[in-house]
C-alpha positions in Angstrom: 0.0 0.0 0.0 1.3 3.4 -1.0 2.4 5.6 2.0 0.7 8.9 1.8 2.5 12.2 2.5 1.2 15.3 4.3 2.7 18.7 4.8 1.9 20.3 8.2 1.8 24.0 8.9 4.1 24.2 11.9 3.8 27.4 13.9 5.8 26.2 16.9 2.7 26.0 19.1 1.1 23.0 20.8 -1.8 22.6 18.4 0.2 22.1 15.2 2.6 19.7 17.0 -0.4 17.6 18.1 -2.1 17.7 14.7 1.1 16.4 13.0 1.6 13.6 15.6 -2.0 12.5 15.2 -1.4 12.0 11.5 2.0 10.5 12.0 0.3 7.9 14.2 -1.7 6.7 11.2 1.5 5.9 9.2 1.5 9.0 7.1 4.8 10.6 6.2 4.7 14.1 7.5 7.0 17.1 6.8 6.6 20.6 8.3 6.5 24.0 6.7 7.0 27.3 8.5 6.6 30.6 6.9 8.8 33.6 7.9 6.7 36.8 7.7 9.0 39.0 9.8 6.2 39.5 12.4 6.9 36.3 14.4 10.5 36.4 15.6 10.6 34.3 18.7 13.3 34.9 21.3 14.1 38.3 19.8 13.0 40.5 22.8 13.6 37.6 25.2 17.3 37.8 24.2 17.5 41.6 24.5 15.6 42.5 27.6 16.6 41.6 31.2 13.0 41.1 32.3 12.6 38.3 29.7 15.9 36.6 30.4 14.2 33.5 31.9 12.0 33.0 28.8 13.0 30.5 26.2 15.1 31.8 23.3 14.6 28.8 21.1 13.0 28.7 17.7 9.8 26.8 18.7 9.1 25.6 15.1 12.5 23.9 14.9 11.9 22.5 18.4 8.6 21.0 17.4 10.1 19.5 14.3 12.8 17.9 16.5 10.1 16.4 18.8 8.2 15.0 15.9 11.3 13.8 14.1 10.3 15.5 10.8 12.0 17.7 8.3 11.0 21.4 8.6 11.0 23.7 5.6 11.3 27.4 6.6 10.2 29.7 3.8 10.8 33.4 3.6 7.5 35.1 2.5 8.3 38.7 3.8 7.7 40.4 0.5 4.6 38.4 -0.6 3.1 38.8 2.8 3.1 42.6 2.7 -0.1 42.7 0.7 -1.8 40.5 3.4 -0.9 43.0 6.1 -1.6 46.2 4.0 -4.7 45.1 2.1 -6.5 42.3 4.0 -9.6 41.3 2.1 -11.3 40.1 5.2 -10.1 43.0 7.4 -8.2 43.2 10.7 -8.9 41.6 14.0 -8.8 43.6 17.3 -5.6 45.3 16.2 -3.7 45.2 12.9 -3.8 41.4 12.7 -5.2 40.1 9.4 -5.8 36.6 10.8 -8.2 35.2 8.3 -6.3 36.5 5.3 -3.1 35.3 6.9 -4.5 31.8 7.3 -5.8 31.7 3.7 -2.5 32.9 2.4 -0.4 30.4 4.3 -2.6 27.5 3.4 -2.5 28.6 -0.2 1.4 28.7 -0.1 1.4 25.3 1.6 -0.8 24.0 -1.2 1.6 25.3 -3.8 4.4 23.5 -1.9 2.3 20.3 -1.8 1.8 20.3 -5.5 5.4 21.1 -6.3 6.7 18.3 -4.0 4.1 15.7 -4.8 2.5 15.5 -1.4 -1.0 14.3 -0.9 -2.6 16.7 1.5 -2.2 19.5 4.0 -2.8 19.5 7.8 -3.1 22.3 10.3 -3.6 22.5 14.1 -6.8 24.7 13.8 -9.6 24.1 16.3 -13.1 25.5 15.8 -13.9 28.4 18.1 -10.4 28.8 19.3 -9.6 32.1 17.7 -12.3 34.8 17.1 -11.4 35.7 13.6 -9.8 32.8 11.7 -11.1 29.7 13.5 -14.8 29.9 13.5 -17.1 27.2 12.1 -18.2 29.6 9.3 -14.6 30.6 8.4 -13.2 27.1 8.2 -14.7 26.5 4.7 -13.6 30.1 3.7 -10.0 29.1 4.4 -10.2 25.8 2.5 -12.0 27.4 -0.5 -10.1 30.7 -0.9 -6.7 29.0 -0.4 -7.5 26.5 -3.2 -6.8 23.6 -0.9 -10.5 22.6 -0.6 -10.9 19.2 0.9 -7.2 18.4 0.8 -7.0 20.5 4.0 -7.3 18.3 7.1 -7.7 19.7 10.7 -7.0 16.6 12.8 -7.9 18.2 16.1 -11.4 19.2 15.1 -12.1 17.0 12.1 -15.1 15.3 13.6 -16.9 18.7 13.8 -16.4 19.2 10.1 -17.4 17.4 6.9 -15.1 14.5 5.9 -12.1 15.6 3.8 -10.8 13.7 0.8 -8.0 12.0 2.9 -10.8 10.6 5.2 -13.1 9.6 2.4 -10.3 7.8 0.5 -9.2 6.0 3.6 -5.8 7.6 3.8 -6.8 8.7 7.2 -9.1 7.0 9.7 -11.6 9.6 10.8 -12.4 7.6 14.0 -8.8 8.3 15.1 -9.2 12.1 14.8 -10.7 14.5 17.3 -13.6 16.8 18.0 -12.0 19.6 20.0 -13.7 23.0 20.0 -13.7 26.2 21.9 -11.0 28.1 23.7 -10.2 25.6 26.5 -6.8 24.0 26.0 -7.4 21.2 28.5 -8.0 18.6 25.8 -4.8 19.5 23.9 -2.8 19.4 27.1 -4.2 16.0 28.0 -3.3 14.8 24.5 0.2 16.2 24.8 0.6 14.2 28.0 -0.6 11.1 26.3 2.0 11.6 23.5 4.7 12.4 26.1 5.2 16.0 25.0 6.7 18.3 27.7 8.2 21.7 27.8 6.1 22.9 24.8 5.2 26.5 24.1 2.4 27.9 26.2 -0.8 26.5 24.7 -2.6 29.8 24.3 0.5 31.6 23.2 1.1 33.2 19.8 4.2 35.0 18.5 2.7 37.4 15.9 3.5 41.0 16.8 0.4 42.2 15.0 -1.9 40.8 17.7 -0.3 43.1 20.2 -2.1 46.4 20.8 1.0 48.4 21.5 2.9 47.0 18.6 0.0 47.7 16.2 -0.2 51.3 17.5 3.4 51.8 16.6 2.9 50.3 13.1 -0.1 52.5 12.5 1.9 55.6 13.7 4.7 54.6 11.2 2.2 54.4 8.3 0.7 57.8 9.2 4.1 59.5 9.5 5.3 58.2 6.2 1.9 58.7 4.4 2.2 55.1 3.0 1.2 51.7 4.3 4.5 50.2 3.5 7.3 48.7 5.7 10.6 46.9 5.5 11.9 44.1 7.8 14.1 46.6 9.7 11.0 48.8 10.4 9.0 46.0 11.9 12.0 44.8 14.0 12.6 48.3 15.4 9.0 48.7 16.4 9.6 45.9 18.9 12.5 47.6 20.6 12.8 50.6 22.9 10.6 53.4 24.1 9.0 55.2 21.1 8.2 58.9 21.3 6.8 61.2 18.6 7.2 64.8 19.8 6.4 66.2 16.4 4.8 64.8 13.3 8.1 64.8 11.3 10.2 62.7 13.6 10.2 59.9 16.1 12.6 58.9 18.8 13.5 55.3 19.6 15.0 55.3 23.1 16.9 52.2 24.4 15.6 51.2 27.8 18.5 49.0 28.9 21.9 47.7 27.9 20.6 44.9 25.6 18.5 47.3 23.6 21.4 49.8 23.4 23.5 47.1 21.9 20.8 46.1 19.4 20.1 49.7 18.3 23.8 50.3 17.7 23.5 48.2 14.6 21.2 50.9 13.1 23.2 54.0 13.9 24.4 54.5 10.4 20.9 54.5 9.0 19.5 57.1 11.5 20.5 60.3 13.2 21.5 59.2 16.7 22.0 60.7 20.1 23.6 59.7 23.4 24.5 61.6 26.6 28.2 62.0 27.1 28.3 64.0 30.4 26.1 61.4 32.1 25.2 57.7 31.6 22.2 57.4 29.4 20.5 55.6 26.5 21.3 55.4 22.8 18.5 57.2 20.9 17.7 56.8 17.2 15.8 59.6 15.4 13.5 58.4 12.6 12.4 61.2 10.2 13.7 64.5 9.1 14.2 66.7 12.2 14.9 70.4 12.0 17.6 72.0 14.2 14.9 73.0 16.7 13.7 69.4 16.6 17.2 68.1 17.4 17.4 70.4 20.4 14.0 69.1 21.6 15.2 65.5 21.1 18.4 66.2 22.9 16.5 67.6 25.9 14.3 64.4 25.9 17.4 62.2 25.6 18.8 64.1 28.7 15.6 63.4 30.5 16.1 59.6 30.2 19.7 59.8 31.2 21.3 59.7 34.7 21.5 63.5 34.4 17.8 64.1 34.5 18.1 66.2 37.7 21.1 68.1 36.4 20.9 71.7 35.1 22.3 70.6 31.7 23.5 67.5 30.0 25.9 67.2 27.1 24.5 65.1 24.3 26.4 63.8 21.3 24.4 64.1 18.0 25.5 62.1 14.9 23.9 63.0 11.7 25.0 61.9 8.2 28.3 60.7 9.8 29.0 64.1 11.4 29.3 64.3 15.2 28.6 67.4 17.3 27.5 68.1 20.8 24.6 69.9 22.3 24.4 71.1 25.9 20.7 71.1 26.9 18.6 71.2 30.1 16.7 67.8 30.6 13.0 68.1 29.9 11.0 67.7 33.1 8.8 64.6 33.1 5.6 66.6 33.6 6.2 68.5 30.4 6.2 65.3 28.3 2.6 64.9 27.0 1.1 61.4 27.2 0.3 61.6 23.5 4.0 61.7 22.6 4.3 58.1 23.8 3.4 55.7 21.0 
């Protein structure tokens, strides 16, 4: 009998790991696929910030593949994915998360990979009712239909709540050995993980997409407004995750390192931005994004002084580097009560 082959969308979370193992248990050859959008960079802030030092810095998708004993194909879709973020047909979720369009896009890409590599079907860890936008009973067929995967898309964890797919009808998969999970409770998944002997997996309710975070989405929306264009590059979306962001005036923004790890990270971007750092007192590295005037630079230097160890001093000397030219400004630190809340992004 021919061994069937399935490609599993592997996010690094518990659900996709369980879905893949359920299908493996039926003798199907499974390989994983993980799409790199730029918005899910696990371990990034954990590695930079002291408050996150206890958190795992591993790549969870690779860890899942190791636990399953499968090959994982990591595919860069940064450029293609931009249209999903900028122009989602089905709109955004609570923030700038285009979850339904994202799922459709990723299943479509997996289906392309399936055809190119002569695999038989696709599987995901989706569970009906688990996510408010992309995993509702009425959106499950939308994902299957608009992605082009149709009934070659199997959701092992909730399959019994859905019509039989082609792999089930053809006997490639025993439907009776699939599951009927639904809703937001993760207890069934955690029990199944225990049965399979999985430990130390990513938090079941976790997700790594920056776009589901309110504060991150606010920063991205601010970036788009300031530039007058809903565009971005990978460096843009990485920098939105680091530092304290202030926009004192419409034409420029400050990215202020909050601790040593962030300072080291931001140093890699100094040549691309105007930068500031206090020299008379200890203080943060600051990047200036935009086109500041001379008055803007003085204001930014005063704010830089405010976040330095010289915040109580009469003046602080701040180095300013613009277009490779260094000079120094001596400015009074701005009092905290004069920083309007709306400057904080």
